[in-house]
LUMVEX-227841 format. One record per residue (C-alpha): residue in one letter; x negated, y negated, z negated; chain. Coordinates in steps of 0.02 Angstrom, whole numbers. Last residue first. Layout:
BEGIN
A:X:Y:Z:A
...
// end
This chain:
BEGIN
N:784:2785:580:A
L:649:2734:458:A
T:519:2730:596:A
R:632:2626:707:A
Q:659:2503:565:A
A:473:2489:536:A
N:444:2458:721:A
H:571:2317:720:A
D:496:2241:564:A
A:322:2246:643:A
A:390:2167:802:A
E:475:2029:703:A
V:315:1999:605:A
W:211:1990:764:A
A:336:1875:848:A
V:332:1759:698:A
R:143:1752:701:A
R:138:1728:890:A
L:259:1582:880:A
D:158:1502:740:A
D:-3:1517:838:A
L:84:1442:989:A
A:149:1298:883:A
A:-25:1264:815:A
V:-96:1259:992:A
T:42:1140:1044:A
D:7:1028:894:A
P:-179:1029:932:A
H:-147:976:1113:A
D:-222:1099:1237:A
T:-64:1167:1318:A
G:13:1002:1372:A
F:79:864:1262:A
A:265:840:1295:A
R:306:994:1397:A
E:196:1107:1291:A
R:266:1026:1136:A
G:443:1067:1186:A
S:400:1246:1236:A
H:312:1275:1070:A
V:446:1195:963:A
T:588:1289:1049:A
E:497:1456:1033:A
A:458:1425:850:A
M:640:1377:819:A
E:705:1538:896:A
G:578:1638:797:A
A:628:1555:633:A
V:809:1598:671:A
A:764:1781:691:A
W:633:1785:554:A
R:738:1733:406:A
S:606:1801:287:A
Q:639:1657:165:A
S:461:1590:188:A
Q:490:1604:375:A
Y:647:1498:357:A
I:544:1363:272:A
F:417:1371:414:A
G:558:1349:538:A
L:615:1193:445:A
N:440:1120:462:A
A:430:1164:647:A
M:600:1084:675:A
A:542:924:590:A
S:386:924:699:A
L:494:948:855:A
T:604:803:803:A
H:454:689:777:A
P:386:741:948:A
H:551:690:1031:A
N:633:832:1129:A
K:794:847:1030:A
G:833:661:1037:A
I:794:503:940:A
T:961:480:852:A
E:1063:641:856:A
E:917:763:857:A
M:833:661:721:A
L:991:669:616:A
R:999:858:629:A
L:815:877:589:A
S:825:762:437:A
R:974:861:372:A
A:892:1030:396:A
A:730:974:314:A
L:821:899:165:A
I:930:1051:131:A
E:789:1173:163:A
A:665:1085:50:A
D:789:1071:-93:A
P:825:1258:-81:A
S:639:1302:-61:A
Q:568:1213:-212:A
K:407:1314:-197:A
M:303:1155:-226:A
T:240:1165:-47:A
Q:422:1175:8:A
Y:467:1018:-90:A
T:317:928:-14:A
V:370:981:161:A
A:545:914:126:A
L:467:748:74:A
D:385:739:246:A
A:552:767:332:A
M:635:633:227:A
A:494:508:263:A
V:508:542:450:A
L:697:523:438:A
T:685:357:346:A
Y:565:286:476:A
P:676:350:617:A
H:829:260:547:A
S:975:379:519:A
E:980:362:329:A
G:995:174:330:A
L:862:39:342:A
I:867:-41:169:A
E:943:96:62:A
K:875:246:156:A
L:702:166:158:A
V:718:141:-31:A
A:762:322:-66:A
T:634:395:54:A
A:489:291:-13:A
K:528:331:-194:A
R:555:517:-161:A
G:389:528:-69:A
L:295:435:-204:A
S:357:549:-343:A
K:339:708:-240:A
A:161:667:-188:A
E:112:625:-366:A
E:187:790:-426:A
L:100:884:-285:A
R:-79:828:-303:A
G:-142:975:-199:A
Q:-251:864:-89:A
N:-133:895:58:A
R:10:836:-50:A
Y:-85:679:-102:A
T:-114:637:81:A
S:71:656:121:A
A:116:544:-27:A
L:-6:414:40:A
N:87:417:205:A
S:254:393:117:A
I:182:245:21:A
S:120:169:185:A
M:293:197:259:A
L:364:101:111:A
T:247:-46:134:A
Q:287:-57:320:A
P:473:-49:282:A
H:459:-196:159:A
I:530:-147:-10:A
E:377:-184:-117:A
G:338:-349:-33:A
L:239:-398:121:A
V:86:-478:40:A
T:84:-402:-134:A
E:158:-230:-98:A
S:61:-226:65:A
I:-104:-259:-24:A
A:-83:-114:-146:A
V:-13:5:-15:A
V:-152:-33:111:A
E:-289:-10:-19:A
K:-214:155:-76:A
E:-202:209:106:A
L:-384:171:142:A
R:-454:270:-3:A
E:-330:411:21:A
A:-370:431:206:A
D:-557:437:174:A
S:-531:565:35:A
W:-413:669:142:A
R:-520:685:296:A
S:-405:818:369:A
Q:-435:745:545:A
Q:-249:710:559:A
R:-260:619:394:A
Y:-410:517:451:A
T:-311:465:605:A
S:-168:408:495:A
A:-292:310:388:A
L:-350:220:546:A
N:-170:174:584:A
A:-144:108:407:A
M:-300:1:422:A
S:-242:-70:590:A
T:-71:-109:517:A
L:-148:-194:366:A
T:-259:-300:479:A
F:-106:-350:579:A
S:-14:-400:420:A
D:-158:-509:359:A
N:-213:-480:179:A
T:-380:-403:230:A
G:-438:-560:317:A
F:-393:-626:489:A
I:-564:-639:571:A
G:-680:-525:474:A
R:-551:-396:421:A
S:-480:-396:597:A
I:-651:-364:676:A
A:-690:-215:564:A
V:-514:-143:578:A
V:-514:-158:768:A
E:-682:-71:787:A
Q:-633:67:666:A
E:-472:91:762:A
L:-560:107:929:A
T:-684:238:868:A
E:-551:332:769:A
A:-434:347:918:A
S:-571:414:1030:A
E:-620:540:896:A
L:-439:591:871:A
R:-388:636:1046:A
G:-234:732:986:A
Q:-109:650:1104:A
D:-31:546:964:A
R:-205:491:911:A
Y:-250:432:1086:A
T:-84:342:1104:A
S:-117:255:938:A
A:-290:202:996:A
L:-213:120:1149:A
T:-92:21:1040:A
L:-236:-33:928:A
K:-337:-86:1079:A
W:-189:-188:1142:A
N:-173:-275:974:A
L:-359:-315:971:A
L:-347:-388:1146:A
S:-199:-495:1096:A
G:-288:-560:941:A
D:-445:-613:1033:A
T:-603:-561:939:A
P:-686:-474:1086:A
P:-668:-633:1191:A
L:-542:-624:1334:A
G:-553:-606:1523:A
R:-636:-442:1569:A
E:-605:-352:1404:A
G:-425:-409:1408:A
L:-390:-342:1581:A
S:-463:-172:1537:A
V:-371:-170:1371:A
L:-206:-210:1458:A
Q:-229:-78:1592:A
R:-275:53:1462:A
A:-121:7:1359:A
I:-8:30:1511:A
T:-77:202:1554:A
E:-79:253:1370:A
A:105:212:1347:A
E:150:312:1502:A
E:48:459:1436:A
Y:125:443:1263:A
R:308:453:1307:A
G:352:499:1128:A
L:495:373:1122:A
N:400:259:1003:A
S:250:267:1121:A
Y:356:212:1268:A
S:423:68:1164:A
I:247:17:1113:A
A:191:17:1295:A
L:342:-90:1341:A
H:296:-215:1206:A
S:121:-227:1279:A
M:192:-262:1453:A
S:299:-399:1376:A
S:140:-480:1307:A
L:55:-459:1475:A
T:198:-550:1560:A
S:188:-692:1434:A
P:0:-705:1461:A
D:26:-718:1651:A
R:-71:-584:1744:A
P:73:-495:1833:A
G:154:-654:1899:A
L:272:-777:1817:A
T:437:-744:1906:A
K:418:-566:1971:A
K:306:-499:1833:A
K:418:-587:1708:A
M:574:-503:1776:A
E:492:-331:1784:A
F:426:-347:1606:A
I:595:-404:1540:A
R:683:-256:1622:A
A:559:-130:1551:A
D:571:-207:1378:A
L:761:-202:1385:A
K:766:-19:1431:A
Q:633:22:1302:A
A:727:-68:1163:A
E:887:28:1200:A
A:791:193:1194:A
W:704:143:1032:A
H:855:99:927:A
G:746:116:771:A
Q:817:-43:696:A
I:644:-122:709:A
R:636:-81:894:A
Y:814:-144:923:A
T:771:-310:842:A
S:618:-329:954:A
A:724:-290:1107:A
L:851:-423:1054:A
N:718:-556:1033:A
A:642:-508:1201:A
M:814:-527:1282:A
S:829:-699:1202:A
A:660:-750:1272:A
L:707:-682:1443:A
T:865:-788:1443:A
Q:765:-941:1393:A
P:638:-909:1531:A
D:776:-896:1664:A
E:766:-736:1764:A
E:931:-665:1701:A
G:1035:-814:1754:A
L:1065:-978:1664:A
I:1252:-971:1629:A
S:1299:-786:1636:A
Q:1131:-720:1577:A
R:1120:-856:1445:A
L:1290:-811:1373:A
R:1258:-625:1375:A
V:1088:-645:1292:A
V:1162:-764:1163:A
R:1293:-638:1110:A
V:1176:-489:1105:A
A:1056:-590:997:A
L:1194:-639:876:A
T:1247:-459:848:A
A:1067:-399:842:A
A:1013:-525:710:A
Q:1168:-490:604:A
D:1133:-303:611:A
L:948:-333:576:A
K:957:-439:421:A
R:771:-403:406:A
R:737:-580:344:A
G:629:-616:496:A
W:760:-544:612:A
Y:895:-652:530:A
A:784:-804:562:A
S:761:-753:743:A
S:949:-733:764:A
L:968:-907:691:A
N:847:-975:821:A
H:934:-891:968:A
M:1105:-948:909:A
A:1041:-1127:889:A
T:968:-1120:1065:A
M:1138:-1062:1130:A
T:1223:-1207:1040:A
M:1101:-1334:1110:A
P:1125:-1267:1286:A
D:1316:-1283:1273:A
R:1409:-1122:1310:A
E:1464:-1092:1130:A
G:1560:-1254:1112:A
K:1494:-1431:1084:A
L:1565:-1495:919:A
I:1627:-1336:834:A
E:1487:-1226:899:A
C:1350:-1354:871:A
S:1399:-1385:690:A
N:1406:-1200:646:A
L:1241:-1172:735:A
V:1152:-1313:643:A
L:1216:-1256:472:A
L:1167:-1076:506:A
G:994:-1130:562:A
L:972:-1234:405:A
D:994:-1090:285:A
E:916:-961:402:A
A:759:-1064:431:A
V:752:-1095:243:A
I:750:-908:211:A
W:635:-861:355:A
S:486:-972:318:A
K:386:-878:450:A
A:287:-1038:488:A
H:345:-1033:670:A
L:522:-1002:610:A
W:505:-1148:490:A
A:449:-1263:631:A
K:591:-1206:743:A
V:719:-1238:606:A
C:647:-1410:573:A
R:659:-1451:758:A
A:842:-1398:751:A
L:870:-1525:612:A
E:800:-1661:724:A
E:910:-1610:870:A
L:1063:-1598:756:A
T:1035:-1776:697:A
I:1020:-1839:876:A
T:1178:-1747:927:A
M:1276:-1820:781:A
P:1211:-1997:807:A
D:1263:-2000:991:A
S:1173:-2154:1058:A
D:1242:-2288:1173:A
T:1266:-2409:1029:A
G:1081:-2422:991:A
V:939:-2311:1049:A
A:818:-2374:918:A
V:946:-2371:778:A
V:995:-2192:819:A
R:813:-2140:830:A
N:778:-2216:659:A
R:925:-2123:583:A
A:866:-1959:659:A
T:691:-1986:593:A
A:759:-2017:418:A
V:861:-1856:424:A
A:710:-1758:484:A
S:599:-1835:349:A
E:721:-1784:213:A
L:722:-1608:284:A
R:532:-1600:281:A
T:529:-1666:104:A
A:649:-1531:46:A
E:548:-1397:134:A
T:385:-1455:54:A
T:465:-1478:-117:A
R:523:-1299:-131:A
G:528:-1306:-321:A
R:694:-1217:-329:A
G:786:-1374:-385:A
H:703:-1476:-247:A
Y:761:-1345:-122:A
I:939:-1350:-188:A
A:942:-1541:-184:A
I:882:-1541:-4:A
L:1014:-1411:42:A
E:1149:-1520:-37:A
S:1085:-1671:59:A
V:1096:-1570:220:A
E:1278:-1527:185:A
R:1314:-1711:148:A
Q:1228:-1763:308:A
L:1338:-1643:404:A
S:1493:-1710:314:A
E:1447:-1888:361:A
L:1407:-1845:541:A
S:1578:-1765:560:A
P:1671:-1600:569:A
P:1543:-1500:466:A
Y:1602:-1320:488:A
K:1675:-1251:329:A
D:1637:-1097:223:A
M:1448:-1107:215:A
// end
């Protein structure tokens, strides 16, 4: 909208235009809700009389609509109306007014829901700074805005920034609400996820274990928070190579989620995708394929074909196809997932980079070494820049590139990479983790070849 509504009449005209648009699009429910909000505002003005502020009352009712649509995940209409409310509040009340800051927070949430992440982050940073300066960092509204910003950072792949915020929010809530308050526990769960994203799996496991223990003592087995905590704990098990423990928890969560929420629920889909990942790591390709195909089909319908979760599911299925020897199918799906992730999230997003690195493995398996090397080298460089040289994803990308160099008999650089991967995994996982063991085997193989080449050269000389 190009102009701020300067008066009640112009605001009502803008709302009437939205109502007409929604009727024209067949969104009768939203149109009716807006009409009801306008009518309620008029009735409140009449009831209060001459002392009322009709503009403020109207904005309050419209803001209630925005909140209701956010709760219902009706992101488009929440954005439409949220932008109108914020524009009006800013021009009439200024950015430091509580109503304006709430409107900023709500519009940022709508942007988040629509995956307009840069806009969501920009607005969230602004409202966090305002609320910190006006209300203080410990105020519940400030903490809510900080949590919004942390969530946006997580989706953007800015995992270090998210972790710092999550840790601060958790400490503030523990101080102000107590360690057992549901809101504190929710923030604790977010911190565990941030640790896991950063490859700090032991810290993530410690928190997730505490949450599951608390949940099992005080919540029913079907509680959504408890199921979420169990899924987080299972992920830390899988990341640390404890696959049987991960599988047991994930199977439990999938079974309960299917029964309570249904297969089309986003949490159920996440739990199914996680179980499929465990099957992949166990080399149970048929089980992984069966589950991944179901996840992809439902995700495309429920979340949409270009949702990041859908695209990562497609990339995972491509990996399974590759390990089954179905290379053309793997290549087709991998290229699709990588291209769309690059378009919607950007090339430097961790999800995009993981998909790129996996596609490079497919190229190498198909003996397309030049394409594999280019893609593997680029994904590795970007991972080093964005998530760090010591992140498990980065080490995996380096191992893949090292394997490509081995296939090209570039043993010196392959040996350097093998050493880096092994030492990095040993620090991150310990000596007994399957990935560390594999890295040690790779290092020994390269060293053996280099030694054999050296001996051959000495013999020739």
